[in-house]
Backbone as CSV, one residue per row, in Angstrom:
resi,resn,N_x,N_y,N_z,CA_x,CA_y,CA_z,C_x,C_y,C_z
1,MET,26.810,2.210,2.180,26.241,0.706,2.485,25.177,0.104,2.234
2,VAL,24.394,0.356,3.414,22.990,0.090,3.617,22.315,0.895,3.445
3,LYS,22.196,2.359,2.641,21.295,2.625,1.881,21.503,2.070,0.837
4,ALA,22.724,1.910,0.122,22.239,1.155,-1.005,22.069,-0.219,-1.148
5,LYS,21.985,-0.922,0.076,21.184,-2.336,0.174,19.335,-1.900,-0.171
6,TYR,19.359,-0.830,0.505,17.228,-0.398,0.787,17.245,-0.015,0.140
7,GLN,18.247,0.648,-1.151,17.746,1.698,-2.260,16.182,1.047,-2.915
8,GLY,16.079,-0.364,-2.790,14.674,-0.717,-3.131,13.058,0.097,-2.854
9,VAL,13.760,0.349,-1.210,12.574,0.893,-0.365,12.711,1.829,-0.827
10,LEU,13.835,2.960,-0.897,13.671,4.308,-1.060,12.962,4.613,-2.719
11,ASP,12.963,3.200,-3.561,12.561,3.923,-4.881,11.196,3.579,-4.716
12,LEU,10.835,2.765,-4.087,9.190,2.193,-3.506,8.202,3.470,-2.987
13,GLY,9.430,3.927,-1.830,8.932,5.395,-1.512,8.451,6.291,-2.185
14,GLN,9.509,6.832,-3.322,9.442,7.883,-4.199,7.973,7.357,-4.956
15,LYS,8.246,6.091,-5.319,6.810,5.834,-6.795,5.517,6.234,-5.451
16,LEU,5.601,6.000,-4.579,4.418,5.841,-3.834,4.188,7.588,-3.187
17,ASN,4.984,7.834,-3.210,5.236,9.853,-3.600,4.899,9.759,-1.657
18,ILE,5.399,9.174,-1.084,5.767,9.373,0.406,6.338,10.741,1.170
19,GLN,4.801,10.992,1.721,5.490,13.146,2.094,5.655,12.500,3.282
20,ASN,6.851,14.033,3.752,7.478,14.644,4.691,8.626,13.269,4.854
21,GLY,9.172,12.194,3.233,10.225,11.701,3.981,11.584,12.472,4.512
22,ASP,12.436,12.026,4.933,13.740,11.546,5.584,14.300,10.696,5.948
23,VAL,15.671,10.211,5.314,16.615,9.743,4.963,17.744,9.416,5.652
24,SER,18.050,9.165,6.962,19.246,9.118,7.075,20.106,7.886,7.647
25,VAL,21.783,7.798,7.642,22.239,6.970,8.161,23.011,7.336,9.181
26,GLU,22.952,6.169,10.177,23.506,6.504,11.881,24.093,5.078,12.515
27,ASN,25.389,5.216,12.723,25.996,3.855,13.116,25.499,2.869,12.076
28,GLY,25.427,3.025,10.979,25.153,1.661,10.088,23.810,0.940,10.185
29,THR,23.111,2.097,11.095,21.396,1.687,10.742,20.742,3.163,9.740
30,LEU,20.109,2.289,8.797,19.757,3.419,7.930,18.083,3.593,8.862
31,ASN,17.279,4.756,8.722,16.060,5.697,9.360,15.579,6.516,8.320
32,ILE,14.457,5.794,7.964,13.813,6.276,7.266,12.284,6.622,8.163
33,LYS,11.774,7.990,7.547,10.502,8.497,8.029,10.102,9.031,6.619
34,GLY,8.644,8.736,6.691,7.674,9.498,6.111,5.947,9.202,6.273
35,THR,5.037,9.371,5.139,3.786,9.079,5.614,3.325,8.951,3.998
36,ALA,2.433,7.724,4.145,2.705,6.863,3.278,0.106,7.089,3.546
37,ASN,-0.127,7.589,1.981,-1.442,8.036,1.852,-2.447,6.636,2.724
38,THR,-1.804,5.286,2.448,-3.014,4.714,3.010,-1.725,3.740,3.393
39,GLN,-3.016,2.585,4.368,-2.321,1.485,5.241,-2.014,0.530,3.866
40,TYR,-2.442,0.773,3.024,-1.972,-0.622,1.874,-0.702,-0.289,1.752
41,GLU,-0.344,1.143,1.345,0.775,1.797,0.629,2.201,1.715,1.723
42,LYS,2.090,1.818,3.675,2.465,1.184,4.178,3.097,-0.216,3.990
43,ASN,2.190,-1.190,4.251,2.574,-2.010,4.076,3.176,-2.809,2.909
44,GLN,2.968,-1.979,1.833,4.352,-2.660,0.445,5.386,-1.873,0.662
45,LEU,5.433,-0.929,1.962,7.148,-1.033,2.106,7.214,-1.530,3.167
46,TRP,6.570,-2.183,4.031,7.471,-2.809,4.994,7.117,-4.501,4.194
47,ASP,6.677,-4.668,3.246,6.981,-6.199,2.447,8.608,-6.081,1.772
48,LYS,8.532,-4.736,2.058,9.811,-4.525,0.847,11.035,-4.276,1.711
49,ILE,10.817,-4.250,2.436,12.218,-4.259,3.717,12.032,-5.338,3.823
50,LYS,11.050,-6.550,4.151,11.356,-7.504,5.261,11.787,-8.331,3.615
51,GLU,11.440,-8.410,2.359,12.059,-8.700,1.147,13.095,-8.797,1.020
52,ILE,13.954,-7.648,1.707,15.205,-7.280,1.637,15.776,-7.527,2.722
53,GLY,15.867,-7.326,4.213,16.316,-7.341,5.045,15.793,-8.895,6.021
54,GLY,14.953,-9.257,5.445,14.589,-10.334,6.697,13.154,-9.881,7.253
55,GLU,12.558,-11.107,7.834,11.515,-10.798,9.125,11.925,-9.507,10.415
56,SER,13.118,-9.580,10.377,13.525,-8.852,11.713,14.660,-7.993,11.470
57,PRO,14.890,-7.397,10.433,16.249,-6.420,10.070,16.965,-5.805,11.300
58,SER,17.721,-5.527,11.546,18.776,-4.609,12.423,19.459,-3.915,11.956
59,ASP,19.218,-3.145,10.916,20.340,-2.369,10.027,19.308,-1.260,9.786
60,ILE,17.900,-1.323,9.589,16.883,-0.364,9.288,15.828,0.347,10.448
61,VAL,15.618,1.643,10.738,14.680,1.858,11.439,13.554,2.582,10.218
62,ALA,12.175,2.196,10.550,11.507,2.729,9.708,10.471,3.215,10.870
63,ASP,9.657,4.750,9.964,9.049,5.292,11.542,7.845,5.875,10.110
64,ILE,6.552,4.804,9.766,6.045,5.097,8.629,4.487,4.870,9.076
65,ASN,4.000,6.476,8.955,3.059,6.984,9.111,1.472,6.816,8.354
66,VAL,0.589,6.787,8.269,-0.701,6.446,7.778,-1.919,8.102,7.691
67,ALA,-1.412,8.599,5.982,-2.124,9.475,6.025,-3.892,9.540,6.596
68,ASP,-4.660,8.550,5.372,-5.885,8.491,5.480,-5.742,6.957,6.146
69,THR,-6.421,7.117,8.000,-6.776,5.759,8.171,-7.977,4.909,7.920
70,SER,-9.277,5.702,7.613,-10.233,5.654,7.122,-10.775,4.460,6.329
71,ILE,-9.216,4.110,5.438,-9.457,3.393,4.085,-8.636,2.433,4.022
72,TYR,-8.191,1.457,3.835,-7.369,0.900,3.071,-6.453,1.033,2.113
73,HIS,-7.259,1.476,1.105,-6.485,2.336,-0.199,-7.344,2.846,-0.877
74,ARG,-7.062,3.493,-2.012,-8.567,3.446,-3.191,-7.572,3.020,-4.894
75,HIS,-8.655,2.320,-4.984,-8.228,1.592,-6.364,-8.845,2.412,-7.618
76,THR,-7.864,2.420,-8.951,-8.542,3.154,-10.045,-8.788,1.502,-10.932
77,VAL,-9.629,1.512,-11.089,-10.582,-0.120,-12.036,-9.379,0.301,-13.188
78,LYS,-8.650,-1.079,-13.671,-8.238,-1.151,-15.014,-9.750,-1.701,-15.734
79,SER,-9.213,-2.283,-16.976,-10.336,-2.763,-17.753,-9.629,-4.716,-17.836
80,GLY,-10.313,-5.371,-17.811,-10.753,-6.469,-17.735,-10.436,-6.941,-15.943
81,GLU,-10.856,-6.082,-14.536,-10.840,-6.091,-13.464,-12.074,-6.814,-13.024
82,SER,-12.316,-7.244,-12.398,-13.627,-7.421,-11.776,-13.326,-7.151,-10.071
83,LEU,-14.679,-6.830,-9.263,-14.710,-6.869,-7.828,-13.696,-7.780,-7.336
84,SER,-13.805,-8.909,-7.571,-13.674,-10.072,-6.619,-12.093,-10.534,-6.956
85,LYS,-11.952,-10.040,-8.536,-10.515,-10.355,-8.671,-9.645,-8.663,-8.098
86,ILE,-10.194,-7.650,-7.541,-9.414,-6.675,-7.015,-9.393,-7.339,-5.121
87,ALA,-10.606,-7.400,-4.919,-10.070,-8.376,-3.371,-9.543,-9.120,-3.215
88,LYS,-8.900,-9.973,-4.053,-8.122,-10.875,-4.283,-6.763,-9.984,-4.168
89,HIS,-6.464,-9.096,-4.455,-5.244,-8.125,-4.909,-5.061,-7.640,-3.301
90,TYR,-6.180,-7.121,-3.076,-5.421,-6.368,-1.816,-6.076,-7.031,-0.237
91,TYR,-6.628,-8.459,-0.412,-7.293,-9.104,1.055,-6.608,-10.376,0.632
92,GLY,-6.403,-11.317,-0.241,-5.833,-12.621,-0.487,-6.680,-13.476,-0.786
93,ASP,-8.059,-12.940,-0.962,-9.437,-13.606,-0.490,-10.478,-12.854,-1.919
94,PRO,-10.958,-13.381,-2.845,-11.833,-12.876,-3.782,-13.373,-12.737,-3.538
95,MET,-13.713,-13.754,-2.340,-14.717,-13.849,-1.704,-15.256,-11.895,-0.921
96,LYS,-13.779,-11.772,-0.854,-14.169,-10.216,-0.058,-14.666,-9.201,-0.778
97,TYR,-15.047,-9.369,-1.928,-15.565,-8.512,-2.872,-16.726,-7.894,-2.313
98,LYS,-17.325,-8.318,-1.869,-18.880,-7.875,-0.967,-17.862,-6.255,-0.395
99,ALA,-17.299,-6.672,0.604,-16.678,-5.724,1.020,-16.915,-4.249,0.705
100,ILE,-16.030,-4.417,-0.528,-15.464,-3.206,-1.670,-16.920,-2.868,-2.321
101,PHE,-17.418,-3.888,-2.334,-19.103,-3.149,-3.301,-19.667,-2.493,-2.464
102,GLU,-20.072,-2.858,-1.027,-20.805,-2.226,0.215,-19.757,-0.675,0.476
103,ALA,-18.864,-0.680,0.043,-18.157,0.503,0.382,-18.517,1.477,-0.918
104,ASN,-18.894,1.130,-1.762,-18.503,1.903,-3.164,-20.115,2.220,-3.746
105,THR,-21.530,1.415,-2.939,-22.378,1.739,-3.653,-23.254,3.183,-3.887
106,GLY,-22.216,4.202,-4.061,-22.373,6.013,-4.026,-22.373,5.043,-5.278
107,ILE,-20.953,4.795,-6.224,-21.089,4.538,-7.587,-21.411,3.170,-8.351
108,LEU,-21.176,2.402,-7.599,-21.696,0.959,-8.092,-22.946,0.377,-7.999
109,LYS,-23.624,-0.290,-8.832,-25.208,-0.772,-8.131,-25.172,-1.817,-8.524
110,ASN,-24.245,-2.506,-9.371,-24.198,-4.350,-9.250,-22.536,-4.651,-8.893
111,PRO,-22.734,-5.207,-8.454,-21.338,-5.520,-8.185,-20.500,-6.853,-9.280
112,ASP,-21.320,-6.710,-10.484,-20.989,-7.417,-11.606,-20.244,-6.832,-12.230
113,VAL,-20.824,-5.141,-12.407,-20.490,-3.814,-13.130,-19.225,-3.079,-12.529
114,ILE,-18.410,-2.899,-13.417,-17.244,-2.042,-12.745,-16.482,-1.454,-14.211
115,HIS,-16.418,-0.258,-13.914,-15.528,0.286,-15.426,-13.738,0.957,-15.386
116,PRO,-13.654,0.520,-16.089,-11.929,1.205,-16.162,-12.424,3.050,-15.561
117,ASP,-11.301,3.397,-15.009,-11.286,4.653,-14.745,-11.902,5.230,-13.172
118,GLN,-12.905,3.985,-13.234,-13.933,4.317,-11.630,-12.987,4.286,-10.125
119,GLU,-12.409,5.080,-9.581,-11.565,5.317,-8.530,-12.964,4.681,-7.264
120,LEU,-12.581,3.003,-6.789,-13.062,2.240,-5.852,-12.413,2.378,-4.708
121,VAL,-12.970,2.598,-3.653,-12.491,2.423,-1.946,-12.479,1.596,-1.674
122,ILE,-10.795,0.994,-1.053,-10.509,-0.252,-0.475,-11.191,-0.088,0.776
123,PRO,-11.986,-0.850,1.690,-12.319,-0.423,2.901,-11.113,-1.495,3.646
124,ASN,-10.988,-0.886,5.153,-10.416,-1.641,5.831,-11.078,-2.596,6.534
125,LEU,-11.034,-4.047,6.876,-11.391,-4.531,7.169,-11.202,-5.135,8.247
């Protein structure tokens, strides 16, 4: 029953390709383990857990590690995006586009020019 309740979390984990995943149910508590690629992906899982179970759910225990702690995430640019739009998505603040630009000066020469399919590093702030 608790596994069905959190199926959305398990589906998201599969979509994010969480590594070393393990799921078990013990005494009515869902135990999940795994390794997310980035902190952003870990945060997505926790947001989903809270969406389903509330701010402090007592029926799930999640042990989620992060494979690459040197960055927040990697983002593949889609048509129509700008650094400020990407910054708003990841940080909630479009003015943090400068941090993304600075982290990607190896491939970006101008913060106003990005191209679809470029892979950008989204730095930890």
